FIVO-817291 format. One line per 2 residues: their letters; for each residue x, z, y of N, C-alpha, C. Coordinates in nm, 2 decimals, padded with zeros to 4 digits. Each point is the difference from the previous one (the first is absolute). Layout:
% FIVO-817291
A	X,Z,Y,X,Z,Y,X,Z,Y | ...
END
This chain:
% FIVO-817291
MT	-01.34,-01.61,-02.52,00.06,00.14,00.01,-00.08,00.08,00.09 | -00.03,00.12,-00.04,-00.08,00.09,00.09,00.09,00.04,00.12
KE	-00.07,-00.01,00.12,00.07,00.04,00.12,00.02,00.15,00.01 | 00.10,00.05,00.06,00.02,00.14,00.02,-00.11,00.05,00.10
RV	-00.04,00.12,-00.03,-00.09,00.07,00.09,00.08,00.08,00.10 | -00.01,-00.02,00.13,00.09,00.06,00.09,-00.06,00.11,00.08
GF	00.06,00.12,00.01,-00.04,00.10,00.08,00.09,00.01,00.13 | -00.05,00.04,00.11,00.08,00.00,00.12,-00.03,00.13,00.08
VG	00.11,00.08,00.01,-00.01,00.12,00.08,00.08,-00.02,00.13 | -00.07,00.01,00.11,00.07,-00.02,00.13,-00.03,-00.13,00.06
VG	-00.13,-00.03,00.03,-00.03,-00.13,00.06,-00.01,00.01,00.15 | 00.12,00.03,00.06,00.01,00.01,00.14,00.05,-00.13,00.06
LM	00.09,00.02,00.10,00.05,-00.12,00.07,00.06,-00.11,-00.09 | 00.07,00.04,-00.10,00.06,-00.10,-00.09,-00.09,-00.02,-00.12
GH	-00.05,00.11,-00.06,-00.07,00.00,-00.12,-00.13,-00.08,00.00 | -00.07,-00.01,00.12,-00.12,-00.07,00.00,00.02,-00.15,-00.03
GM	00.10,-00.06,00.07,00.03,-00.14,-00.02,00.04,-00.03,-00.15 | 00.09,00.09,-00.05,00.05,-00.02,-00.13,-00.12,00.01,-00.10
AK	-00.09,00.10,00.01,-00.11,00.01,-00.09,-00.09,-00.12,00.01 | -00.02,-00.05,00.12,-00.09,-00.12,00.03,00.06,-00.12,-00.08
NI	00.13,-00.02,00.01,00.06,-00.11,-00.07,00.00,00.01,-00.15 | 00.01,00.12,-00.05,-00.02,00.02,-00.14,-00.14,-00.03,-00.05
LQ	-00.10,00.04,00.08,-00.14,-00.04,-00.03,-00.01,-00.15,00.00 | 00.05,-00.07,00.10,-00.01,-00.14,00.01,00.07,-00.08,-00.11
AG	00.10,00.07,-00.07,00.06,-00.06,-00.11,-00.08,00.02,-00.13 | -00.11,00.06,00.01,-00.09,00.01,-00.12,00.00,00.13,-00.08
HE	00.07,00.10,00.05,00.01,00.13,-00.07,-00.11,00.09,00.04 | -00.05,00.08,-00.09,-00.08,00.12,00.03,00.08,00.10,00.08
VS	-00.05,00.05,00.11,00.08,00.09,00.08,-00.09,00.13,00.03 | 00.06,00.11,-00.03,-00.07,00.13,00.04,00.08,00.07,00.11
VI	-00.07,00.05,00.10,00.06,00.06,00.11,-00.06,00.14,00.02 | 00.08,00.08,00.08,-00.05,00.14,00.03,00.03,00.02,00.15
AH	-00.10,00.07,00.06,00.01,00.03,00.14,00.09,00.12,00.03 | 00.07,00.00,00.11,00.07,00.12,00.04,-00.06,00.06,00.13
RN	00.04,-00.05,00.12,-00.06,00.04,00.12,-00.08,-00.11,00.07 | 00.06,-00.12,-00.01,-00.06,-00.11,00.07,-00.09,-00.08,-00.09
RA	-00.13,00.00,00.02,-00.09,-00.07,-00.09,00.00,-00.15,00.02 | 00.03,-00.05,00.12,-00.02,-00.14,00.04,00.07,-00.10,-00.10
PV	00.13,00.02,-00.04,00.05,-00.10,-00.09,-00.06,00.01,-00.14 | -00.04,00.12,-00.04,-00.07,00.01,-00.13,-00.13,-00.07,00.00
ED	-00.08,00.02,00.10,-00.13,-00.07,00.01,00.02,-00.15,00.01 | 00.10,-00.05,00.07,00.03,-00.14,00.00,00.03,-00.06,-00.14
LV	00.09,00.07,-00.07,00.04,-00.04,-00.13,-00.12,00.00,-00.10 | -00.09,00.10,00.01,-00.12,00.01,-00.08,-00.09,-00.12,00.03
SL	00.00,-00.04,00.12,-00.09,-00.12,00.04,00.06,-00.13,-00.06 | 00.13,00.01,-00.03,00.07,-00.12,-00.06,-00.01,00.00,-00.15
GA	-00.05,00.11,-00.06,-00.01,00.01,-00.15,00.08,00.11,-00.06 | 00.07,00.08,00.07,00.07,00.12,-00.06,-00.10,00.10,-00.04
SE	00.04,00.09,-00.09,-00.08,00.12,-00.03,00.06,00.12,00.06 | -00.09,00.08,00.06,00.05,00.13,00.06,-00.02,00.11,-00.11
VG	00.10,00.08,-00.02,-00.01,00.12,-00.09,00.03,00.12,00.08 | -00.04,00.12,-00.05,00.00,00.12,00.07,00.13,00.08,-00.02
TL	00.07,-00.02,-00.11,00.11,00.09,-00.03,00.12,-00.08,-00.05 | 00.12,00.06,00.00,00.11,-00.07,-00.06,-00.01,-00.01,-00.15
AD	-00.07,00.10,-00.06,-00.02,-00.01,-00.14,-00.08,-00.13,-00.03 | -00.10,-00.03,00.08,-00.08,-00.12,-00.02,00.08,-00.13,00.02
IA	00.09,00.00,00.09,00.10,-00.11,00.02,00.08,-00.02,-00.13 | 00.05,00.11,-00.05,00.08,00.00,-00.12,-00.08,-00.05,-00.12
RS	-00.12,00.04,-00.02,-00.08,-00.04,-00.11,-00.04,-00.15,00.00 | -00.01,-00.05,00.12,-00.06,-00.14,00.02,00.11,-00.10,00.01
ST	00.13,00.03,00.00,00.10,-00.09,00.04,00.11,-00.01,-00.10 | 00.06,-00.12,-00.01,00.12,-00.01,-00.09,00.13,-00.02,00.09
VI	-00.01,-00.03,00.13,00.11,-00.01,00.09,-00.05,00.07,00.13 | 00.07,00.10,00.04,-00.04,00.08,00.12,00.10,00.00,00.11
HI	-00.04,-00.06,00.11,00.09,-00.01,00.12,-00.02,00.13,00.08 | 00.12,00.05,00.05,-00.01,00.12,00.09,00.08,-00.04,00.13
CA	-00.07,00.01,00.12,00.06,00.00,00.13,-00.01,00.13,00.06 | 00.10,00.08,00.00,-00.01,00.14,00.06,00.12,00.02,00.09
PG	-00.01,00.11,00.08,00.11,00.03,00.10,00.14,00.02,-00.06 | 00.01,00.06,-00.12,00.13,00.02,-00.06,-00.01,00.07,-00.13
SP	00.11,00.04,-00.06,00.01,00.05,-00.14,-00.09,00.12,-00.03 | -00.01,00.10,00.09,-00.09,00.11,-00.04,-00.14,-00.04,-00.02
QV	-00.05,-00.09,00.08,-00.14,-00.05,-00.02,-00.01,-00.08,-00.12 | 00.10,-00.09,-00.03,00.00,-00.08,-00.12,00.00,00.09,-00.13
EA	00.09,00.10,00.00,00.00,00.09,-00.11,-00.13,00.07,-00.03 | -00.06,00.05,00.11,-00.13,00.07,-00.01,-00.11,-00.10,-00.05
IV	00.00,-00.12,00.04,-00.10,-00.10,-00.04,00.01,-00.03,-00.15 | 00.13,-00.02,-00.04,00.02,-00.04,-00.14,-00.03,00.12,-00.09
AE	00.04,00.12,00.04,-00.03,00.12,-00.08,-00.15,00.02,-00.02 | -00.08,-00.04,00.10,-00.15,00.02,-00.01,-00.05,-00.11,-00.09
MM	00.06,-00.12,00.00,-00.05,-00.11,-00.08,00.04,00.00,-00.15 | 00.12,00.05,-00.03,00.06,-00.01,-00.13,-00.09,00.04,-00.11
PH	-00.07,00.11,00.01,-00.08,00.05,-00.12,-00.11,-00.10,-00.03 | -00.03,-00.09,00.09,-00.12,-00.09,-00.02,00.04,-00.15,-00.01
MQ	00.13,-00.03,00.00,00.04,-00.14,00.00,-00.01,-00.05,-00.15 | -00.02,-00.13,00.00,-00.01,-00.07,-00.13,00.15,-00.03,-00.05
AG	00.01,00.00,-00.13,00.13,-00.02,-00.06,00.06,-00.13,00.05 | 00.12,-00.01,00.04,00.07,-00.12,00.04,-00.03,-00.04,00.15
SV	-00.07,00.09,00.07,-00.03,-00.03,00.14,00.13,00.00,00.08 | 00.00,-00.08,00.11,00.12,-00.01,00.09,-00.04,00.06,00.14
IV	00.09,00.08,00.05,00.00,00.05,00.14,00.09,-00.09,00.08 | -00.05,-00.06,00.11,00.08,-00.08,00.09,00.00,00.08,00.13
DC	00.12,00.06,00.03,00.02,00.07,00.12,00.05,-00.09,00.11 | -00.09,-00.03,00.10,00.04,-00.09,00.11,00.04,00.08,00.12
ST	00.01,00.13,-00.01,00.05,00.09,00.11,00.15,-00.02,00.01 | 00.05,00.05,00.11,00.15,00.02,00.02,00.03,00.14,-00.05
SD	00.05,00.01,-00.12,00.01,00.13,-00.07,00.15,00.04,-00.02 | 00.02,00.12,-00.04,00.13,00.05,-00.04,00.04,-00.06,-00.14
PG	00.10,-00.08,-00.01,00.04,-00.05,-00.13,00.02,00.10,-00.11 | 00.05,00.12,00.04,00.02,00.11,-00.10,-00.14,00.04,-00.06
ST	-00.09,00.02,00.09,-00.14,00.03,-00.04,-00.06,-00.11,-00.09 | 00.02,-00.12,00.04,-00.05,-00.12,-00.08,00.05,00.00,-00.14
EK	00.13,00.02,-00.01,00.07,00.00,-00.13,-00.06,00.11,-00.09 | -00.02,00.12,00.05,-00.05,00.11,-00.08,-00.15,-00.03,-00.04
LA	-00.07,-00.05,00.10,-00.14,-00.04,-00.03,-00.01,-00.11,-00.10 | 00.09,-00.09,00.00,00.00,-00.11,-00.10,00.02,00.05,-00.14
QS	00.09,00.10,-00.01,00.03,00.06,-00.13,-00.12,00.08,-00.05 | -00.06,00.07,00.09,-00.12,00.08,-00.05,-00.11,-00.09,-00.04
LE	-00.02,-00.11,00.07,-00.11,-00.10,-00.04,00.04,-00.06,-00.13 | 00.12,-00.05,-00.02,00.04,-00.06,-00.12,-00.02,00.10,-00.12
DA	00.04,00.12,00.02,-00.01,00.10,-00.11,-00.15,00.02,-00.04 | -00.09,-00.03,00.10,-00.14,00.02,-00.03,-00.07,-00.13,-00.04
GF	00.07,-00.11,-00.02,-00.06,-00.12,-00.04,-00.04,-00.09,00.11 | 00.05,00.02,00.12,-00.04,-00.09,00.12,00.13,-00.06,00.05
HM	-00.02,-00.08,00.11,00.11,-00.07,00.06,00.01,00.02,00.15 | 00.12,-00.01,00.06,00.02,00.02,00.14,00.06,-00.12,00.06
TD	-00.05,-00.05,00.11,00.06,-00.11,00.08,00.01,00.05,00.15 | 00.12,-00.02,00.06,00.00,00.02,00.14,00.01,-00.14,00.07
AP	-00.09,-00.02,00.09,-00.01,-00.13,00.07,-00.03,00.02,00.15 | 00.10,00.06,00.07,-00.02,00.03,00.14,-00.01,-00.13,00.08
LG	-00.05,00.01,00.12,-00.05,-00.12,00.07,00.09,-00.04,00.12 | 00.01,-00.13,00.02,00.06,-00.05,00.12,-00.10,-00.09,00.07
GT	-00.02,00.03,00.13,-00.10,-00.08,00.08,-00.09,00.09,00.08 | -00.10,-00.07,00.05,-00.10,00.07,00.10,-00.14,00.00,-00.06
PV	-00.09,00.07,00.07,-00.14,00.00,-00.05,-00.06,-00.15,00.01 | 00.05,-00.08,00.09,-00.05,-00.14,00.01,00.04,-00.07,-00.12
QA	00.13,00.02,-00.05,00.05,-00.07,-00.12,-00.07,00.06,-00.12 | -00.04,00.12,00.00,-00.07,00.06,-00.11,-00.14,-00.07,-00.02
ES	-00.06,-00.02,00.11,-00.13,-00.07,00.00,00.01,-00.14,-00.05 | 00.11,-00.07,00.03,00.01,-00.14,-00.04,00.07,-00.02,-00.13
GQ	00.04,00.11,-00.07,00.07,-00.01,-00.12,00.14,-00.05,00.01 | 00.07,00.03,00.11,00.13,-00.05,00.03,00.11,00.11,00.01
LA	-00.03,00.11,-00.07,00.10,00.11,00.00,00.12,-00.03,-00.08 | 00.10,00.08,00.01,00.12,-00.01,-00.09,00.00,00.14,-00.08
TM	00.05,-00.01,-00.12,00.02,00.13,-00.07,00.12,-00.01,-00.09 | 00.07,00.12,-00.01,00.12,00.01,-00.08,-00.04,00.10,-00.12
VG	00.02,-00.05,-00.12,-00.07,00.07,-00.11,00.10,00.06,-00.10 | -00.03,00.13,-00.04,00.07,00.07,-00.10,-00.09,00.01,-00.12
AS	00.03,-00.05,-00.11,-00.08,00.00,-00.12,00.07,-00.06,-00.12 | -00.04,00.04,-00.12,00.06,-00.07,-00.12,-00.04,-00.15,00.01
AE	00.08,-00.08,-00.07,-00.03,-00.14,00.00,-00.14,-00.03,-00.06 | -00.04,00.08,-00.10,-00.13,-00.03,-00.06,-00.12,00.04,00.10
VF	00.02,00.11,00.06,-00.11,00.05,00.09,00.00,-00.10,00.13 | 00.11,-00.04,00.04,00.01,-00.09,00.12,-00.08,-00.13,-00.04
AR	00.03,-00.06,-00.12,-00.07,-00.12,-00.04,-00.15,00.02,00.00 | -00.04,00.12,-00.05,-00.14,00.03,-00.01,-00.07,00.01,00.14
IR	00.06,00.06,00.09,-00.07,00.02,00.13,00.03,-00.10,00.11 | 00.10,-00.09,-00.03,00.03,-00.10,00.10,-00.12,-00.08,00.05
PI	-00.09,-00.05,-00.09,-00.11,-00.07,00.06,-00.08,00.08,00.10 | -00.01,00.13,-00.01,-00.07,00.08,00.10,00.08,00.01,00.12
LQ	00.13,00.02,-00.01,00.09,00.00,00.12,-00.01,-00.13,00.08 | -00.01,-00.11,-00.07,-00.01,-00.13,00.06,-00.13,-00.02,00.08
AW	-00.10,00.09,-00.02,-00.12,-00.01,00.08,00.02,00.05,00.14 | 00.10,00.09,00.02,00.02,00.06,00.13,00.14,-00.02,00.06
AK	00.09,-00.05,-00.08,00.14,-00.02,00.05,00.04,-00.14,-00.02 | 00.07,-00.05,00.11,00.06,-00.13,00.00,00.14,00.00,-00.07
DI	00.07,00.10,00.04,00.14,00.02,-00.05,00.01,00.12,-00.09 | 00.04,-00.02,-00.13,00.00,00.10,-00.10,00.14,00.00,-00.06
VH	00.08,00.11,00.01,00.13,00.01,-00.06,00.00,00.12,-00.10 | 00.03,-00.04,-00.12,00.01,00.11,-00.11,00.15,00.04,00.00
LG	00.02,00.13,00.04,00.14,00.05,00.02,00.06,00.07,-00.12 | -00.09,00.05,-00.09,00.05,00.08,-00.11,-00.11,00.10,-00.05
PS	00.05,00.11,-00.06,-00.10,00.10,-00.05,-00.07,00.08,00.11 | -00.09,00.09,-00.04,-00.07,00.08,00.09,00.10,00.07,00.09
GA	-00.03,00.00,00.13,00.08,00.07,00.10,00.08,-00.11,00.08 | 00.03,-00.11,-00.06,00.08,-00.10,00.07,-00.07,-00.06,00.12
GH	-00.13,-00.02,00.00,-00.07,-00.05,00.11,00.00,00.10,00.12 | -00.02,00.13,-00.03,00.01,00.10,00.10,00.14,00.01,00.06
KM	00.10,-00.01,-00.08,00.14,00.00,00.06,00.02,-00.11,00.10 | -00.04,-00.12,-00.04,00.02,-00.12,00.09,-00.09,00.02,00.12
KL	-00.12,00.05,-00.01,-00.08,00.02,00.12,00.06,00.10,00.10 | 00.06,00.10,-00.05,00.07,00.10,00.09,00.12,-00.07,00.06
LN	00.07,-00.08,-00.07,00.11,-00.07,00.06,-00.05,-00.10,00.11 | -00.10,-00.07,-00.02,-00.07,-00.08,00.10,-00.04,00.08,00.12
NF	-00.06,00.11,-00.02,-00.04,00.09,00.11,00.11,00.06,00.07 | 00.11,00.03,-00.07,00.12,00.05,00.06,00.05,-00.10,00.11
LA	00.00,-00.13,-00.03,00.04,-00.10,00.09,-00.10,00.00,00.12 | -00.13,-00.01,-00.03,-00.10,-00.01,00.10,00.00,00.12,00.09
MG	00.00,00.12,-00.05,00.00,00.12,00.08,00.13,00.01,00.08 | 00.11,-00.05,-00.06,00.12,00.00,00.07,00.00,-00.09,00.12
YG	-00.06,-00.12,-00.01,-00.02,-00.08,00.12,-00.08,00.08,00.10 | -00.11,00.06,-00.03,-00.08,00.07,00.09,00.08,00.11,00.08
AL	00.08,00.08,-00.08,00.08,00.10,00.06,00.11,-00.06,00.10 | 00.06,-00.11,-00.04,00.10,-00.06,00.08,-00.07,-00.06,00.13
YA	-00.11,-00.06,-00.01,-00.07,-00.06,00.11,-00.03,00.11,00.10 | -00.06,00.11,-00.05,-00.05,00.11,00.09,00.12,00.06,00.07
EA	00.11,00.02,-00.07,00.12,00.06,00.07,00.06,-00.10,00.10 | 00.01,-00.13,-00.04,00.06,-00.10,00.09,-00.08,-00.01,00.13
LA	-00.13,00.01,-00.01,-00.09,-00.01,00.12,00.02,00.12,00.09 | 00.02,00.12,-00.07,00.02,00.12,00.08,00.13,-00.01,00.08
VA	00.11,-00.04,-00.07,00.13,-00.01,00.06,-00.01,-00.11,00.11 | -00.07,-00.11,-00.02,-00.01,-00.11,00.10,-00.07,00.06,00.12
EK	-00.12,00.06,-00.02,-00.07,00.05,00.12,00.08,00.10,00.08 | 00.07,00.09,-00.07,00.08,00.10,00.07,00.12,-00.06,00.07
SG	00.04,-00.12,-00.05,00.12,-00.07,00.06,-00.04,-00.10,00.10 | -00.13,-00.02,00.03,-00.04,-00.09,00.11,-00.04,-00.14,-00.05
IT	-00.01,-00.01,-00.14,-00.05,-00.13,-00.05,-00.15,00.02,-00.05 | -00.09,-00.07,00.05,-00.14,00.02,-00.03,-00.03,-00.05,-00.14
TE	-00.11,00.05,-00.06,-00.04,-00.05,-00.13,-00.03,-00.15,00.00 | -00.06,-00.05,00.11,-00.02,-00.14,00.01,00.13,-00.08,00.01
QF	00.10,00.05,00.07,00.13,-00.07,00.00,00.06,00.00,-00.14 | 00.00,00.11,-00.06,00.05,00.01,-00.14,-00.07,-00.10,-00.09
DS	-00.13,-00.01,00.01,-00.07,-00.09,-00.09,00.03,-00.14,00.03 | 00.02,-00.04,00.13,00.03,-00.13,00.04,00.13,-00.06,-00.06
VI	00.09,00.09,-00.03,00.12,-00.04,-00.07,-00.01,00.00,-00.15 | -00.06,00.10,-00.06,00.00,00.01,-00.14,-00.10,-00.10,-00.07
RG	-00.12,-00.01,00.07,-00.10,-00.09,-00.06,00.05,-00.14,-00.01 | -00.01,-00.06,-00.12,00.05,-00.14,-00.02,00.14,-00.01,-00.03
SR	00.07,00.12,00.00,00.15,00.00,-00.03,00.01,00.02,-00.15 | 00.13,00.01,-00.05,00.02,00.03,-00.14,-00.05,00.14,-00.04
MD	-00.02,00.09,00.10,-00.04,00.13,-00.03,-00.15,00.02,00.00 | -00.07,-00.11,00.02,-00.15,00.00,-00.01,-00.05,-00.01,-00.14
CG	-00.11,00.05,-00.03,-00.07,-00.01,-00.13,-00.14,00.04,00.01 | -00.08,-00.02,-00.11,-00.14,00.04,00.01,-00.03,00.14,00.03
FY	00.08,00.09,-00.06,-00.02,00.14,00.03,00.03,00.03,00.15 | 00.11,-00.06,00.05,00.03,00.02,00.15,-00.12,-00.04,00.08
QT	-00.07,-00.11,-00.03,-00.11,-00.05,00.08,-00.12,00.09,-00.01 | -00.03,00.05,-00.11,-00.12,00.10,-00.01,00.04,00.13,00.07
FM	00.12,00.05,-00.01,00.04,00.12,00.06,00.00,-00.02,00.15 | 00.05,-00.11,00.05,00.00,-00.02,00.15,-00.14,-00.04,00.05
GY	-00.09,-00.04,-00.09,-00.14,-00.02,00.04,-00.06,00.12,00.07 | 00.05,00.12,-00.04,-00.04,00.12,00.07,00.10,00.03,00.12
AV	00.13,00.00,-00.03,00.09,00.04,00.11,-00.01,-00.09,00.12 | -00.03,-00.13,-00.01,00.00,-00.09,00.11,-00.15,-00.02,00.05
EG	-00.09,-00.03,-00.10,-00.13,-00.04,00.03,-00.10,00.12,00.00 | 00.04,00.11,-00.05,-00.09,00.12,-00.01,-00.11,-00.01,-00.10
NK	00.02,-00.09,-00.10,-00.10,-00.01,-00.11,00.02,00.11,-00.10 | -00.08,00.10,00.00,00.01,00.12,-00.08,-00.02,-00.03,-00.15
NA	-00.06,-00.11,-00.03,-00.03,-00.04,-00.14,00.09,-00.11,-00.05 | 00.11,-00.03,00.07,00.08,-00.11,-00.04,00.06,00.01,-00.14
HK	00.02,00.12,-00.04,00.06,00.02,-00.14,-00.06,00.14,-00.05 | -00.10,-00.01,-00.08,-00.08,00.11,-00.04,00.06,00.07,-00.12
FT	00.11,00.06,00.01,00.07,00.08,-00.10,00.03,00.13,00.06 | -00.05,00.11,-00.05,00.01,00.13,00.08,00.14,00.06,-00.01
LT	00.03,00.08,00.11,00.12,00.07,00.00,00.01,00.10,-00.11 | -00.11,00.06,-00.04,00.00,00.10,-00.12,00.04,-00.07,-00.13
NA	-00.05,-00.12,-00.02,00.04,-00.08,-00.12,00.15,-00.04,00.01 | 00.04,-00.04,00.12,00.14,-00.03,00.01,00.09,00.12,-00.03
YK	-00.03,00.11,00.05,00.07,00.12,-00.03,00.00,00.04,-00.15 | -00.12,-00.01,-00.06,-00.01,00.02,-00.14,00.09,-00.09,-00.08
DM	00.00,-00.13,00.03,00.08,-00.09,-00.08,00.14,00.02,00.02 | 00.05,00.05,00.11,00.14,00.03,00.02,00.04,00.12,-00.07
RY	-00.09,00.10,-00.02,00.02,00.11,-00.08,00.02,-00.04,-00.15 | -00.09,-00.09,-00.04,00.01,-00.05,-00.14,00.13,-00.08,-00.02
LA	00.04,-00.07,00.10,00.13,-00.07,-00.01,00.12,00.10,-00.02 | -00.01,00.11,00.08,00.11,00.10,-00.01,00.00,00.06,-00.14
SM	-00.12,00.02,-00.06,00.00,00.05,-00.14,00.06,-00.10,-00.09 | -00.04,-00.12,00.02,00.05,-00.11,-00.09,00.16,-00.01,00.01
AD	00.05,00.01,00.12,00.15,-00.01,00.02,00.06,00.12,-00.07 | -00.06,00.12,00.02,00.05,00.12,-00.06,00.01,-00.01,-00.16
TA	-00.11,-00.05,-00.05,00.00,-00.02,-00.15,00.10,-00.10,-00.05 | 00.03,-00.10,00.08,00.10,-00.10,-00.03,00.14,00.05,00.03
GA	00.02,00.11,00.07,00.13,00.05,00.05,00.06,-00.09,00.10 | -00.09,-00.07,00.08,00.05,-00.09,00.10,00.01,00.06,00.14
AN	00.10,-00.02,00.08,00.01,00.04,00.14,-00.10,-00.08,00.08 | -00.08,00.06,00.08,-00.10,-00.07,00.07,-00.01,00.05,00.15
PM	00.11,00.00,00.07,00.00,00.06,00.14,-00.09,-00.07,00.09 | -00.02,-00.14,-00.01,-00.09,-00.07,00.09,-00.14,00.04,-00.03
GA	-00.03,00.02,-00.13,-00.14,00.04,-00.03,-00.03,00.13,00.06 | 00.09,00.10,00.00,-00.02,00.13,00.06,-00.03,-00.02,00.15
AI	00.08,-00.08,00.07,-00.02,-00.02,00.14,-00.14,-00.06,00.03 | -00.04,-00.10,-00.08,-00.13,-00.07,00.02,-00.11,00.10,-00.03
KN	00.01,00.08,-00.11,-00.10,00.10,-00.03,-00.02,00.10,00.12 | 00.11,00.04,00.06,-00.01,00.10,00.11,-00.07,-00.06,00.12
SY	00.02,-00.13,00.02,-00.08,-00.06,00.11,-00.15,00.01,-00.01 | -00.04,-00.02,-00.13,-00.15,00.01,-00.02,-00.04,00.14,-00.01
AL	00.09,00.09,-00.05,-00.03,00.15,00.00,-00.02,00.05,00.14 | 00.08,-00.05,00.09,-00.01,00.04,00.14,-00.14,-00.04,00.06
AV	-00.04,-00.13,-00.03,-00.13,-00.04,00.05,-00.12,00.07,-00.06 | 00.01,00.01,-00.14,-00.12,00.07,-00.06,-00.01,00.14,00.04
NT	00.11,00.07,00.02,00.00,00.14,00.03,-00.02,00.03,00.15 | -00.01,-00.10,00.08,-00.02,00.01,00.15,-00.13,-00.07,00.04
GG	-00.09,-00.01,-00.10,-00.14,-00.05,00.03,-00.03,-00.13,-00.06 | 00.09,-00.07,-00.07,-00.03,-00.13,-00.06,-00.05,00.01,-00.14
DG	-00.09,00.09,-00.02,-00.05,00.02,-00.14,-00.14,-00.04,-00.02 | -00.05,-00.08,00.09,-00.14,-00.04,-00.01,-00.02,-00.12,-00.08
PE	-00.13,-00.03,-00.03,-00.03,-00.12,-00.08,00.02,-00.13,00.07 | 00.01,00.00,00.14,00.02,-00.12,00.08,00.14,00.01,00.07
DY	00.09,00.08,-00.05,00.13,00.00,00.06,00.09,-00.09,-00.09 | 00.03,-00.12,00.05,00.06,-00.10,-00.08,00.15,-00.01,00.03
VP	00.07,-00.07,-00.09,00.15,-00.01,00.01,00.05,-00.05,00.14 | -00.06,-00.11,00.05,00.05,-00.04,00.14,-00.01,00.11,00.10
HL	-00.09,00.10,-00.02,-00.02,00.10,00.10,00.13,00.10,00.00 | 00.09,-00.02,-00.10,00.12,00.08,00.00,00.08,-00.02,00.13
VD	-00.02,-00.11,00.07,00.08,-00.03,00.12,-00.04,00.11,00.10 | -00.12,00.05,00.01,-00.04,00.10,00.09,00.06,00.13,-00.02
FV	00.01,00.04,-00.13,00.05,00.13,-00.04,00.16,00.00,00.03 | 00.06,-00.10,-00.03,00.15,-00.01,00.02,00.03,00.00,00.15
AR	-00.08,-00.07,00.07,00.01,-00.01,00.15,-00.02,00.14,00.06 | -00.10,00.07,-00.04,-00.03,00.13,00.05,00.11,00.10,-00.03
AN	00.06,-00.01,-00.12,00.11,00.09,-00.04,00.12,-00.03,00.08 | 00.01,-00.12,00.06,00.12,-00.03,00.08,-00.04,00.01,00.15
GV	-00.11,00.05,00.03,-00.04,00.02,00.14,-00.03,-00.13,00.08 | -00.04,-00.10,-00.08,-00.02,-00.13,00.06,-00.15,-00.02,00.03
KK	-00.03,-00.04,00.12,-00.14,-00.02,00.05,00.00,-00.15,00.04 | -00.08,-00.08,-00.07,-00.02,-00.14,00.03,-00.10,-00.01,00.12
G	00.03,-00.09,00.09,-00.08,-00.02,00.12,-00.14,-00.05,-00.04
END
């Protein structure tokens, strides 16, 4: 059976490792540079082909992965590629996107003779490099069966949840919990410090207890140890995801008061200076502390 020819748009922190593992699984891979040339040049050295335009990616590929910041970028990328895509080609959106946008995009692609899969990611850049990511997939059963061997090149845990949009819905629910933890931790630490309990004392009780978890440990890697890179997920992405969750809840007609509170924590941070590319979720503790007049010694 002829192997799928894979295009990859967005070979950054996560995409580089994913594309590398697809190459190592024996697929032809085409990549395109954006701002950072280093990952592209590394992939080319491993056997990938670099192309100059999205149209070239579309013409040379049967399965096209996209890792982009969000739905507006995904929509723009797909719109540019669609006139040049081969019949039956599959878009695999690995971004954390708005499910409403994904469902509309899937319909447009199907109407034009193409297919849409949402396969958002769970894991870190280290796991991307080692092919140990998780993904939650929205696709028809036929398309899922077709692309599963490619997903297995970069993901250890693969869950098919239903039709297009289902993966992005689950990813937002996952991030709702994660960003909720972050908002709770930041607020708890501010209340603690203002009440005479230090961050270190707080951590000495919570760490190792029933309230401990992997997310807590990476978050506190900054709050306690000062490791700015303990959890490299930006405040702007957290805020974006919580806005997408609010839209999802609105569409479903679901009350989501906790989501609104969490969203506002990240809105506060982003709008008071936390909008940079290296302002990460654990840094939320500083913005919530400042808003409460807390100064750590």
